[in-house]
PDB file of N, CA, C and O in Angstrom:
ATOM      1  N   MET A   1       0.810  -1.196   0.000  1.00  0.00           N
ATOM      2  CA  MET A   1       0.000   0.000   0.000  1.00  0.00           C
ATOM      3  C   MET A   1       0.854   1.261   0.000  1.00  0.00           C
ATOM      4  O   MET A   1       0.502   2.240  -0.659  1.00  0.00           O
ATOM      5  N   ALA A   2       1.970   1.259   0.725  1.00  0.00           N
ATOM      6  CA  ALA A   2       2.810   2.449   0.769  1.00  0.00           C
ATOM      7  C   ALA A   2       3.313   2.819  -0.621  1.00  0.00           C
ATOM      8  O   ALA A   2       3.349   3.999  -0.969  1.00  0.00           O
ATOM      9  N   GLN A   3       3.699   1.837  -1.414  1.00  0.00           N
ATOM     10  CA  GLN A   3       4.179   2.114  -2.762  1.00  0.00           C
ATOM     11  C   GLN A   3       3.075   2.738  -3.613  1.00  0.00           C
ATOM     12  O   GLN A   3       3.326   3.673  -4.373  1.00  0.00           O
ATOM     13  N   GLU A   4       1.856   2.220  -3.485  1.00  0.00           N
ATOM     14  CA  GLU A   4       0.738   2.795  -4.224  1.00  0.00           C
ATOM     15  C   GLU A   4       0.529   4.250  -3.822  1.00  0.00           C
ATOM     16  O   GLU A   4       0.268   5.103  -4.671  1.00  0.00           O
ATOM     17  N   PHE A   5       0.643   4.527  -2.541  1.00  0.00           N
ATOM     18  CA  PHE A   5       0.458   5.883  -2.039  1.00  0.00           C
ATOM     19  C   PHE A   5       1.499   6.815  -2.634  1.00  0.00           C
ATOM     20  O   PHE A   5       1.165   7.907  -3.094  1.00  0.00           O
ATOM     21  N   LEU A   6       2.762   6.394  -2.630  1.00  0.00           N
ATOM     22  CA  LEU A   6       3.815   7.244  -3.151  1.00  0.00           C
ATOM     23  C   LEU A   6       3.668   7.482  -4.647  1.00  0.00           C
ATOM     24  O   LEU A   6       3.835   8.608  -5.115  1.00  0.00           O
ATOM     25  N   SER A   7       3.359   6.441  -5.393  1.00  0.00           N
ATOM     26  CA  SER A   7       3.258   6.630  -6.836  1.00  0.00           C
ATOM     27  C   SER A   7       2.074   7.519  -7.189  1.00  0.00           C
ATOM     28  O   SER A   7       2.155   8.282  -8.151  1.00  0.00           O
ATOM     29  N   ASP A   8       0.992   7.444  -6.449  1.00  0.00           N
ATOM     30  CA  ASP A   8      -0.150   8.319  -6.693  1.00  0.00           C
ATOM     31  C   ASP A   8       0.155   9.744  -6.251  1.00  0.00           C
ATOM     32  O   ASP A   8      -0.286  10.701  -6.887  1.00  0.00           O
ATOM     33  N   ALA A   9       0.905   9.887  -5.167  1.00  0.00           N
ATOM     34  CA  ALA A   9       1.143  11.200  -4.587  1.00  0.00           C
ATOM     35  C   ALA A   9       2.105  12.036  -5.422  1.00  0.00           C
ATOM     36  O   ALA A   9       1.970  13.259  -5.481  1.00  0.00           O
ATOM     37  N   ILE A  10       3.054  11.405  -6.054  1.00  0.00           N
ATOM     38  CA  ILE A  10       4.072  12.144  -6.782  1.00  0.00           C
ATOM     39  C   ILE A  10       3.503  12.727  -8.067  1.00  0.00           C
ATOM     40  O   ILE A  10       3.796  13.873  -8.409  1.00  0.00           O
ATOM     41  N   GLY A  11       2.713  11.970  -8.765  1.00  0.00           N
ATOM     42  CA  GLY A  11       2.066  12.461  -9.980  1.00  0.00           C
ATOM     43  C   GLY A  11       2.968  12.408 -11.194  1.00  0.00           C
ATOM     44  O   GLY A  11       4.192  12.418 -11.070  1.00  0.00           O
ATOM     45  N   SER A  12       2.369  12.351 -12.354  1.00  0.00           N
ATOM     46  CA  SER A  12       3.137  12.194 -13.579  1.00  0.00           C
ATOM     47  C   SER A  12       3.772  13.488 -14.063  1.00  0.00           C
ATOM     48  O   SER A  12       4.653  13.446 -14.922  1.00  0.00           O
ATOM     49  N   ALA A  13       3.358  14.630 -13.543  1.00  0.00           N
ATOM     50  CA  ALA A  13       3.910  15.897 -14.002  1.00  0.00           C
ATOM     51  C   ALA A  13       5.296  16.163 -13.435  1.00  0.00           C
ATOM     52  O   ALA A  13       6.000  17.047 -13.924  1.00  0.00           O
ATOM     53  N   ARG A  14       5.691  15.435 -12.442  1.00  0.00           N
ATOM     54  CA  ARG A  14       6.985  15.647 -11.816  1.00  0.00           C
ATOM     55  C   ARG A  14       8.018  14.700 -12.419  1.00  0.00           C
ATOM     56  O   ARG A  14       7.664  13.611 -12.871  1.00  0.00           O
ATOM     57  N   PRO A  15       9.307  15.105 -12.433  1.00  0.00           N
ATOM     58  CA  PRO A  15      10.340  14.208 -12.949  1.00  0.00           C
ATOM     59  C   PRO A  15      10.340  12.889 -12.203  1.00  0.00           C
ATOM     60  O   PRO A  15      10.142  12.850 -10.989  1.00  0.00           O
ATOM     61  N   SER A  16      10.564  11.810 -12.936  1.00  0.00           N
ATOM     62  CA  SER A  16      10.451  10.494 -12.329  1.00  0.00           C
ATOM     63  C   SER A  16      11.785   9.867 -11.982  1.00  0.00           C
ATOM     64  O   SER A  16      11.808   8.797 -11.373  1.00  0.00           O
ATOM     65  N   SER A  17      12.886  10.481 -12.341  1.00  0.00           N
ATOM     66  CA  SER A  17      14.176   9.886 -12.012  1.00  0.00           C
ATOM     67  C   SER A  17      15.173  10.973 -11.651  1.00  0.00           C
ATOM     68  O   SER A  17      15.012  12.140 -12.009  1.00  0.00           O
ATOM     69  N   GLU A  18      16.212  10.556 -10.928  1.00  0.00           N
ATOM     70  CA  GLU A  18      17.230  11.506 -10.521  1.00  0.00           C
ATOM     71  C   GLU A  18      17.994  12.053 -11.715  1.00  0.00           C
ATOM     72  O   GLU A  18      18.493  13.177 -11.654  1.00  0.00           O
ATOM     73  N   SER A  19      18.101  11.287 -12.809  1.00  0.00           N
ATOM     74  CA  SER A  19      18.826  11.757 -13.980  1.00  0.00           C
ATOM     75  C   SER A  19      18.159  12.974 -14.605  1.00  0.00           C
ATOM     76  O   SER A  19      18.824  13.761 -15.278  1.00  0.00           O
ATOM     77  N   GLU A  20      16.866  13.140 -14.394  1.00  0.00           N
ATOM     78  CA  GLU A  20      16.158  14.300 -14.918  1.00  0.00           C
ATOM     79  C   GLU A  20      16.354  15.528 -14.039  1.00  0.00           C
ATOM     80  O   GLU A  20      16.087  16.646 -14.479  1.00  0.00           O
ATOM     81  N   MET A  21      16.821  15.342 -12.790  1.00  0.00           N
ATOM     82  CA  MET A  21      17.074  16.431 -11.856  1.00  0.00           C
ATOM     83  C   MET A  21      18.427  16.199 -11.198  1.00  0.00           C
ATOM     84  O   MET A  21      18.470  15.921 -10.000  1.00  0.00           O
ATOM     85  N   PRO A  22      19.536  16.302 -11.933  1.00  0.00           N
ATOM     86  CA  PRO A  22      20.830  15.907 -11.377  1.00  0.00           C
ATOM     87  C   PRO A  22      21.281  16.719 -10.173  1.00  0.00           C
ATOM     88  O   PRO A  22      21.995  16.190  -9.321  1.00  0.00           O
ATOM     89  N   ASP A  23      20.888  17.992 -10.072  1.00  0.00           N
ATOM     90  CA  ASP A  23      21.314  18.823  -8.947  1.00  0.00           C
ATOM     91  C   ASP A  23      20.231  19.004  -7.901  1.00  0.00           C
ATOM     92  O   ASP A  23      20.344  19.873  -7.036  1.00  0.00           O
ATOM     93  N   ARG A  24      19.194  18.206  -7.968  1.00  0.00           N
ATOM     94  CA  ARG A  24      18.076  18.326  -7.041  1.00  0.00           C
ATOM     95  C   ARG A  24      17.911  17.029  -6.258  1.00  0.00           C
ATOM     96  O   ARG A  24      17.952  15.939  -6.830  1.00  0.00           O
ATOM     97  N   GLU A  25      17.726  17.152  -4.965  1.00  0.00           N
ATOM     98  CA  GLU A  25      17.464  15.982  -4.127  1.00  0.00           C
ATOM     99  C   GLU A  25      15.992  15.986  -3.736  1.00  0.00           C
ATOM    100  O   GLU A  25      15.519  16.948  -3.132  1.00  0.00           O
ATOM    101  N   PRO A  26      15.253  14.914  -4.075  1.00  0.00           N
ATOM    102  CA  PRO A  26      13.836  14.883  -3.698  1.00  0.00           C
ATOM    103  C   PRO A  26      13.671  14.684  -2.193  1.00  0.00           C
ATOM    104  O   PRO A  26      14.304  13.812  -1.598  1.00  0.00           O
ATOM    105  N   ILE A  27      12.829  15.487  -1.601  1.00  0.00           N
ATOM    106  CA  ILE A  27      12.505  15.411  -0.174  1.00  0.00           C
ATOM    107  C   ILE A  27      10.994  15.260  -0.068  1.00  0.00           C
ATOM    108  O   ILE A  27      10.247  15.931  -0.781  1.00  0.00           O
ATOM    109  N   ARG A  28      10.545  14.380   0.820  1.00  0.00           N
ATOM    110  CA  ARG A  28       9.106  14.180   1.008  1.00  0.00           C
ATOM    111  C   ARG A  28       8.714  14.526   2.446  1.00  0.00           C
ATOM    112  O   ARG A  28       9.393  14.151   3.401  1.00  0.00           O
ATOM    113  N   PHE A  29       7.621  15.238   2.570  1.00  0.00           N
ATOM    114  CA  PHE A  29       7.061  15.588   3.865  1.00  0.00           C
ATOM    115  C   PHE A  29       5.764  14.811   4.019  1.00  0.00           C
ATOM    116  O   PHE A  29       4.914  14.834   3.130  1.00  0.00           O
ATOM    117  N   LEU A  30       5.612  14.127   5.137  1.00  0.00           N
ATOM    118  CA  LEU A  30       4.452  13.281   5.385  1.00  0.00           C
ATOM    119  C   LEU A  30       3.729  13.788   6.623  1.00  0.00           C
ATOM    120  O   LEU A  30       4.348  14.035   7.658  1.00  0.00           O
ATOM    121  N   ILE A  31       2.424  13.940   6.510  1.00  0.00           N
ATOM    122  CA  ILE A  31       1.595  14.303   7.659  1.00  0.00           C
ATOM    123  C   ILE A  31       0.624  13.158   7.898  1.00  0.00           C
ATOM    124  O   ILE A  31      -0.061  12.713   6.978  1.00  0.00           O
ATOM    125  N   ILE A  32       0.570  12.685   9.135  1.00  0.00           N
ATOM    126  CA  ILE A  32      -0.372  11.638   9.533  1.00  0.00           C
ATOM    127  C   ILE A  32      -1.119  12.149  10.755  1.00  0.00           C
ATOM    128  O   ILE A  32      -0.505  12.619  11.714  1.00  0.00           O
ATOM    129  N   GLY A  33      -2.435  12.059  10.720  1.00  0.00           N
ATOM    130  CA  GLY A  33      -3.242  12.496  11.852  1.00  0.00           C
ATOM    131  C   GLY A  33      -4.715  12.364  11.531  1.00  0.00           C
ATOM    132  O   GLY A  33      -5.101  11.731  10.548  1.00  0.00           O
ATOM    133  N   THR A  34      -5.527  12.969  12.373  1.00  0.00           N
ATOM    134  CA  THR A  34      -6.960  12.977  12.082  1.00  0.00           C
ATOM    135  C   THR A  34      -7.186  13.843  10.843  1.00  0.00           C
ATOM    136  O   THR A  34      -6.350  14.679  10.502  1.00  0.00           O
ATOM    137  N   ARG A  35      -8.301  13.641  10.185  1.00  0.00           N
ATOM    138  CA  ARG A  35      -8.619  14.449   8.994  1.00  0.00           C
ATOM    139  C   ARG A  35      -8.555  15.944   9.336  1.00  0.00           C
ATOM    140  O   ARG A  35      -7.986  16.737   8.585  1.00  0.00           O
ATOM    141  N   GLU A  36      -9.137  16.312  10.460  1.00  0.00           N
ATOM    142  CA  GLU A  36      -9.161  17.718  10.861  1.00  0.00           C
ATOM    143  C   GLU A  36      -7.751  18.237  11.141  1.00  0.00           C
ATOM    144  O   GLU A  36      -7.395  19.338  10.721  1.00  0.00           O
ATOM    145  N   GLY A  37      -6.957  17.444  11.848  1.00  0.00           N
ATOM    146  CA  GLY A  37      -5.592  17.849  12.176  1.00  0.00           C
ATOM    147  C   GLY A  37      -4.711  17.996  10.950  1.00  0.00           C
ATOM    148  O   GLY A  37      -3.933  18.945  10.850  1.00  0.00           O
ATOM    149  N   VAL A  38      -4.829  17.067  10.024  1.00  0.00           N
ATOM    150  CA  VAL A  38      -4.033  17.122   8.798  1.00  0.00           C
ATOM    151  C   VAL A  38      -4.428  18.344   7.970  1.00  0.00           C
ATOM    152  O   VAL A  38      -3.562  19.059   7.466  1.00  0.00           O
ATOM    153  N   MET A  39      -5.720  18.582   7.830  1.00  0.00           N
ATOM    154  CA  MET A  39      -6.172  19.745   7.062  1.00  0.00           C
ATOM    155  C   MET A  39      -5.696  21.049   7.706  1.00  0.00           C
ATOM    156  O   MET A  39      -5.330  21.992   7.006  1.00  0.00           O
ATOM    157  N   GLU A  40      -5.702  21.100   9.026  1.00  0.00           N
ATOM    158  CA  GLU A  40      -5.228  22.291   9.735  1.00  0.00           C
ATOM    159  C   GLU A  40      -3.744  22.538   9.449  1.00  0.00           C
ATOM    160  O   GLU A  40      -3.342  23.678   9.216  1.00  0.00           O
ATOM    161  N   GLU A  41      -2.932  21.484   9.466  1.00  0.00           N
ATOM    162  CA  GLU A  41      -1.502  21.636   9.192  1.00  0.00           C
ATOM    163  C   GLU A  41      -1.253  22.064   7.750  1.00  0.00           C
ATOM    164  O   GLU A  41      -0.377  22.891   7.496  1.00  0.00           O
ATOM    165  N   ILE A  42      -2.010  21.515   6.806  1.00  0.00           N
ATOM    166  CA  ILE A  42      -1.879  21.933   5.405  1.00  0.00           C
ATOM    167  C   ILE A  42      -2.175  23.426   5.285  1.00  0.00           C
ATOM    168  O   ILE A  42      -1.466  24.146   4.582  1.00  0.00           O
ATOM    169  N   LYS A  43      -3.215  23.892   5.966  1.00  0.00           N
ATOM    170  CA  LYS A  43      -3.558  25.318   5.949  1.00  0.00           C
ATOM    171  C   LYS A  43      -2.458  26.151   6.601  1.00  0.00           C
ATOM    172  O   LYS A  43      -2.140  27.241   6.124  1.00  0.00           O
ATOM    173  N   ASN A  44      -1.870  25.640   7.698  1.00  0.00           N
ATOM    174  CA  ASN A  44      -0.774  26.352   8.362  1.00  0.00           C
ATOM    175  C   ASN A  44       0.441  26.477   7.445  1.00  0.00           C
ATOM    176  O   ASN A  44       1.056  27.540   7.366  1.00  0.00           O
ATOM    177  N   PHE A  45       0.788  25.388   6.750  1.00  0.00           N
ATOM    178  CA  PHE A  45       1.917  25.438   5.814  1.00  0.00           C
ATOM    179  C   PHE A  45       1.645  26.446   4.693  1.00  0.00           C
ATOM    180  O   PHE A  45       2.556  27.154   4.264  1.00  0.00           O
ATOM    181  N   PHE A  46       0.413  26.512   4.225  1.00  0.00           N
ATOM    182  CA  PHE A  46       0.042  27.487   3.202  1.00  0.00           C
ATOM    183  C   PHE A  46       0.168  28.910   3.754  1.00  0.00           C
ATOM    184  O   PHE A  46       0.683  29.800   3.077  1.00  0.00           O
ATOM    185  N   ALA A  47      -0.299  29.117   4.975  1.00  0.00           N
ATOM    186  CA  ALA A  47      -0.293  30.450   5.581  1.00  0.00           C
ATOM    187  C   ALA A  47       1.120  31.017   5.731  1.00  0.00           C
ATOM    188  O   ALA A  47       1.310  32.230   5.638  1.00  0.00           O
ATOM    189  N   ILE A  48       2.105  30.157   5.960  1.00  0.00           N
ATOM    190  CA  ILE A  48       3.486  30.640   6.098  1.00  0.00           C
ATOM    191  C   ILE A  48       4.239  30.617   4.770  1.00  0.00           C
ATOM    192  O   ILE A  48       5.433  30.914   4.723  1.00  0.00           O
ATOM    193  N   GLY A  49       3.540  30.263   3.692  1.00  0.00           N
ATOM    194  CA  GLY A  49       4.155  30.276   2.372  1.00  0.00           C
ATOM    195  C   GLY A  49       5.008  29.070   2.050  1.00  0.00           C
ATOM    196  O   GLY A  49       5.814  29.112   1.120  1.00  0.00           O
ATOM    197  N   PHE A  50       4.845  27.996   2.801  1.00  0.00           N
ATOM    198  CA  PHE A  50       5.660  26.801   2.592  1.00  0.00           C
ATOM    199  C   PHE A  50       5.189  25.981   1.407  1.00  0.00           C
ATOM    200  O   PHE A  50       6.016  25.499   0.632  1.00  0.00           O
ATOM    201  N   ALA A  51       3.887  25.808   1.244  1.00  0.00           N
ATOM    202  CA  ALA A  51       3.357  24.979   0.156  1.00  0.00           C
ATOM    203  C   ALA A  51       1.920  25.368  -0.144  1.00  0.00           C
ATOM    204  O   ALA A  51       1.165  25.758   0.746  1.00  0.00           O
ATOM    205  N   GLU A  52       1.560  25.256  -1.409  1.00  0.00           N
ATOM    206  CA  GLU A  52       0.177  25.466  -1.815  1.00  0.00           C
ATOM    207  C   GLU A  52      -0.667  24.286  -1.339  1.00  0.00           C
ATOM    208  O   GLU A  52      -0.164  23.168  -1.224  1.00  0.00           O
ATOM    209  N   VAL A  53      -1.919  24.526  -1.069  1.00  0.00           N
ATOM    210  CA  VAL A  53      -2.815  23.471  -0.593  1.00  0.00           C
ATOM    211  C   VAL A  53      -2.903  22.331  -1.605  1.00  0.00           C
ATOM    212  O   VAL A  53      -2.934  21.161  -1.223  1.00  0.00           O
ATOM    213  N   ASP A  54      -2.944  22.666  -2.890  1.00  0.00           N
ATOM    214  CA  ASP A  54      -3.105  21.619  -3.906  1.00  0.00           C
ATOM    215  C   ASP A  54      -1.823  20.862  -4.236  1.00  0.00           C
ATOM    216  O   ASP A  54      -1.848  19.963  -5.077  1.00  0.00           O
ATOM    217  N   GLU A  55      -0.703  21.202  -3.597  1.00  0.00           N
ATOM    218  CA  GLU A  55       0.537  20.446  -3.796  1.00  0.00           C
ATOM    219  C   GLU A  55       0.559  19.148  -2.977  1.00  0.00           C
ATOM    220  O   GLU A  55       1.335  18.241  -3.278  1.00  0.00           O
ATOM    221  N   TRP A  56      -0.274  19.059  -1.966  1.00  0.00           N
ATOM    222  CA  TRP A  56      -0.340  17.861  -1.133  1.00  0.00           C
ATOM    223  C   TRP A  56      -1.145  16.784  -1.846  1.00  0.00           C
ATOM    224  O   TRP A  56      -2.078  17.084  -2.591  1.00  0.00           O
ATOM    225  N   SER A  57      -0.781  15.540  -1.615  1.00  0.00           N
ATOM    226  CA  SER A  57      -1.543  14.435  -2.198  1.00  0.00           C
ATOM    227  C   SER A  57      -2.931  14.378  -1.568  1.00  0.00           C
ATOM    228  O   SER A  57      -3.151  14.952  -0.502  1.00  0.00           O
ATOM    229  N   PRO A  58      -3.865  13.692  -2.217  1.00  0.00           N
ATOM    230  CA  PRO A  58      -5.179  13.490  -1.592  1.00  0.00           C
ATOM    231  C   PRO A  58      -5.021  12.753  -0.257  1.00  0.00           C
ATOM    232  O   PRO A  58      -4.111  11.940  -0.089  1.00  0.00           O
ATOM    233  N   LEU A  59      -5.911  13.045   0.678  1.00  0.00           N
ATOM    234  CA  LEU A  59      -5.866  12.352   1.965  1.00  0.00           C
ATOM    235  C   LEU A  59      -6.124  10.868   1.735  1.00  0.00           C
ATOM    236  O   LEU A  59      -7.064  10.482   1.040  1.00  0.00           O
ATOM    237  N   THR A  60      -5.268  10.049   2.335  1.00  0.00           N
ATOM    238  CA  THR A  60      -5.359   8.598   2.183  1.00  0.00           C
ATOM    239  C   THR A  60      -5.577   7.981   3.558  1.00  0.00           C
ATOM    240  O   THR A  60      -4.809   8.272   4.476  1.00  0.00           O
ATOM    241  N   PRO A  61      -6.588   7.146   3.735  1.00  0.00           N
ATOM    242  CA  PRO A  61      -6.819   6.513   5.038  1.00  0.00           C
ATOM    243  C   PRO A  61      -5.652   5.610   5.448  1.00  0.00           C
ATOM    244  O   PRO A  61      -5.083   4.898   4.621  1.00  0.00           O
ATOM    245  N   VAL A  62      -5.309   5.653   6.730  1.00  0.00           N
ATOM    246  CA  VAL A  62      -4.329   4.726   7.291  1.00  0.00           C
ATOM    247  C   VAL A  62      -5.108   3.490   7.715  1.00  0.00           C
ATOM    248  O   VAL A  62      -6.050   3.603   8.499  1.00  0.00           O
ATOM    249  N   PRO A  63      -4.741   2.314   7.220  1.00  0.00           N
ATOM    250  CA  PRO A  63      -5.514   1.099   7.528  1.00  0.00           C
ATOM    251  C   PRO A  63      -5.667   0.850   9.031  1.00  0.00           C
ATOM    252  O   PRO A  63      -4.742   1.071   9.813  1.00  0.00           O
ATOM    253  N   LYS A  64      -6.832   0.396   9.401  1.00  0.00           N
ATOM    254  CA  LYS A  64      -7.163  -0.027  10.769  1.00  0.00           C
ATOM    255  C   LYS A  64      -7.043   1.092  11.799  1.00  0.00           C
ATOM    256  O   LYS A  64      -6.839   0.825  12.983  1.00  0.00           O
ATOM    257  N   THR A  65      -7.167   2.349  11.353  1.00  0.00           N
ATOM    258  CA  THR A  65      -7.145   3.498  12.271  1.00  0.00           C
ATOM    259  C   THR A  65      -8.189   4.507  11.798  1.00  0.00           C
ATOM    260  O   THR A  65      -8.835   4.324  10.767  1.00  0.00           O
ATOM    261  N   ASP A  66      -8.333   5.559  12.569  1.00  0.00           N
ATOM    262  CA  ASP A  66      -9.184   6.678  12.157  1.00  0.00           C
ATOM    263  C   ASP A  66      -8.341   7.810  11.574  1.00  0.00           C
ATOM    264  O   ASP A  66      -8.804   8.947  11.486  1.00  0.00           O
ATOM    265  N   LEU A  67      -7.106   7.502  11.178  1.00  0.00           N
ATOM    266  CA  LEU A  67      -6.172   8.514  10.709  1.00  0.00           C
ATOM    267  C   LEU A  67      -6.107   8.561   9.187  1.00  0.00           C
ATOM    268  O   LEU A  67      -6.506   7.624   8.496  1.00  0.00           O
ATOM    269  N   VAL A  68      -5.587   9.689   8.687  1.00  0.00           N
ATOM    270  CA  VAL A  68      -5.317   9.843   7.262  1.00  0.00           C
ATOM    271  C   VAL A  68      -3.876  10.312   7.106  1.00  0.00           C
ATOM    272  O   VAL A  68      -3.249  10.768   8.062  1.00  0.00           O
ATOM    273  N   MET A  69      -3.358  10.192   5.875  1.00  0.00           N
ATOM    274  CA  MET A  69      -2.013  10.685   5.613  1.00  0.00           C
ATOM    275  C   MET A  69      -1.998  11.409   4.276  1.00  0.00           C
ATOM    276  O   MET A  69      -2.830  11.164   3.402  1.00  0.00           O
ATOM    277  N   THR A  70      -1.029  12.305   4.142  1.00  0.00           N
ATOM    278  CA  THR A  70      -0.814  13.035   2.901  1.00  0.00           C
ATOM    279  C   THR A  70       0.677  13.276   2.764  1.00  0.00           C
ATOM    280  O   THR A  70       1.404  13.283   3.757  1.00  0.00           O
ATOM    281  N   ILE A  71       1.135  13.475   1.535  1.00  0.00           N
ATOM    282  CA  ILE A  71       2.556  13.655   1.287  1.00  0.00           C
ATOM    283  C   ILE A  71       2.769  14.844   0.364  1.00  0.00           C
ATOM    284  O   ILE A  71       1.951  15.135  -0.509  1.00  0.00           O
ATOM    285  N   LEU A  72       3.884  15.520   0.579  1.00  0.00           N
ATOM    286  CA  LEU A  72       4.288  16.644  -0.258  1.00  0.00           C
ATOM    287  C   LEU A  72       5.709  16.379  -0.708  1.00  0.00           C
ATOM    288  O   LEU A  72       6.560  16.010   0.101  1.00  0.00           O
ATOM    289  N   ARG A  73       5.969  16.564  -1.977  1.00  0.00           N
ATOM    290  CA  ARG A  73       7.318  16.350  -2.500  1.00  0.00           C
ATOM    291  C   ARG A  73       7.921  17.695  -2.883  1.00  0.00           C
ATOM    292  O   ARG A  73       7.344  18.456  -3.659  1.00  0.00           O
ATOM    293  N   HIS A  74       9.091  17.968  -2.325  1.00  0.00           N
ATOM    294  CA  HIS A  74       9.877  19.151  -2.663  1.00  0.00           C
ATOM    295  C   HIS A  74      11.235  18.670  -3.129  1.00  0.00           C
ATOM    296  O   HIS A  74      11.579  17.504  -2.936  1.00  0.00           O
ATOM    297  N   SER A  75      11.994  19.532  -3.726  1.00  0.00           N
ATOM    298  CA  SER A  75      13.362  19.202  -4.107  1.00  0.00           C
ATOM    299  C   SER A  75      14.288  20.261  -3.542  1.00  0.00           C
ATOM    300  O   SER A  75      13.965  21.449  -3.535  1.00  0.00           O
ATOM    301  N   THR A  76      15.441  19.819  -3.070  1.00  0.00           N
ATOM    302  CA  THR A  76      16.448  20.744  -2.576  1.00  0.00           C
ATOM    303  C   THR A  76      17.547  20.857  -3.610  1.00  0.00           C
ATOM    304  O   THR A  76      17.751  19.940  -4.407  1.00  0.00           O
ATOM    305  N   ASP A  77      18.246  21.958  -3.605  1.00  0.00           N
ATOM    306  CA  ASP A  77      19.365  22.157  -4.518  1.00  0.00           C
ATOM    307  C   ASP A  77      20.591  21.525  -3.886  1.00  0.00           C
ATOM    308  O   ASP A  77      21.221  22.127  -3.016  1.00  0.00           O
ATOM    309  N   SER A  78      20.937  20.317  -4.313  1.00  0.00           N
ATOM    310  CA  SER A  78      22.047  19.590  -3.697  1.00  0.00           C
ATOM    311  C   SER A  78      23.395  20.211  -4.030  1.00  0.00           C
ATOM    312  O   SER A  78      24.378  19.907  -3.354  1.00  0.00           O
ATOM    313  N   SER A  79      23.483  21.061  -5.035  1.00  0.00           N
ATOM    314  CA  SER A  79      24.761  21.682  -5.376  1.00  0.00           C
ATOM    315  C   SER A  79      25.176  22.729  -4.349  1.00  0.00           C
ATOM    316  O   SER A  79      26.348  23.102  -4.293  1.00  0.00           O
ATOM    317  N   THR A  80      24.234  23.211  -3.533  1.00  0.00           N
ATOM    318  CA  THR A  80      24.568  24.211  -2.524  1.00  0.00           C
ATOM    319  C   THR A  80      24.784  23.602  -1.144  1.00  0.00           C
ATOM    320  O   THR A  80      25.156  24.311  -0.209  1.00  0.00           O
ATOM    321  N   GLN A  81      24.556  22.298  -1.006  1.00  0.00           N
ATOM    322  CA  GLN A  81      24.739  21.644   0.286  1.00  0.00           C
ATOM    323  C   GLN A  81      26.216  21.389   0.529  1.00  0.00           C
ATOM    324  O   GLN A  81      26.968  21.094  -0.400  1.00  0.00           O
ATOM    325  N   LYS A  82      26.625  21.505   1.779  1.00  0.00           N
ATOM    326  CA  LYS A  82      28.010  21.242   2.139  1.00  0.00           C
ATOM    327  C   LYS A  82      28.228  19.753   2.281  1.00  0.00           C
ATOM    328  O   LYS A  82      27.397  19.048   2.854  1.00  0.00           O
ATOM    329  N   SER A  83      29.330  19.279   1.767  1.00  0.00           N
ATOM    330  CA  SER A  83      29.623  17.846   1.883  1.00  0.00           C
ATOM    331  C   SER A  83      29.978  17.506   3.317  1.00  0.00           C
ATOM    332  O   SER A  83      30.492  18.336   4.066  1.00  0.00           O
ATOM    333  N   GLY A  84      29.690  16.259   3.682  1.00  0.00           N
ATOM    334  CA  GLY A  84      30.008  15.792   5.022  1.00  0.00           C
ATOM    335  C   GLY A  84      28.956  16.115   6.053  1.00  0.00           C
ATOM    336  O   GLY A  84      29.155  15.826   7.234  1.00  0.00           O
ATOM    337  N   ARG A  85      27.850  16.699   5.658  1.00  0.00           N
ATOM    338  CA  ARG A  85      26.786  17.023   6.609  1.00  0.00           C
ATOM    339  C   ARG A  85      25.505  16.407   6.202  1.00  0.00           C
ATOM    340  O   ARG A  85      24.496  16.573   6.887  1.00  0.00           O
TER     341      ARG A  85
END
């Protein structure tokens, strides 16, 4: 199920391999919580300018719980990162 979630969350509009983004490192942010809590955090991230609401994947139920999860994919510029850290 986790693989299905990731493949659906990333979407086809984004590069699918590291060779297409040689200087970018993909980073994923995952929120797990109640539907209300997750939606509140998405709104908070939007309010501080971190991510648009529609950049998050659709809410996905966590099996055997009352929780949902969502994922956001960002990329960092790996050429500016210091080696050894």
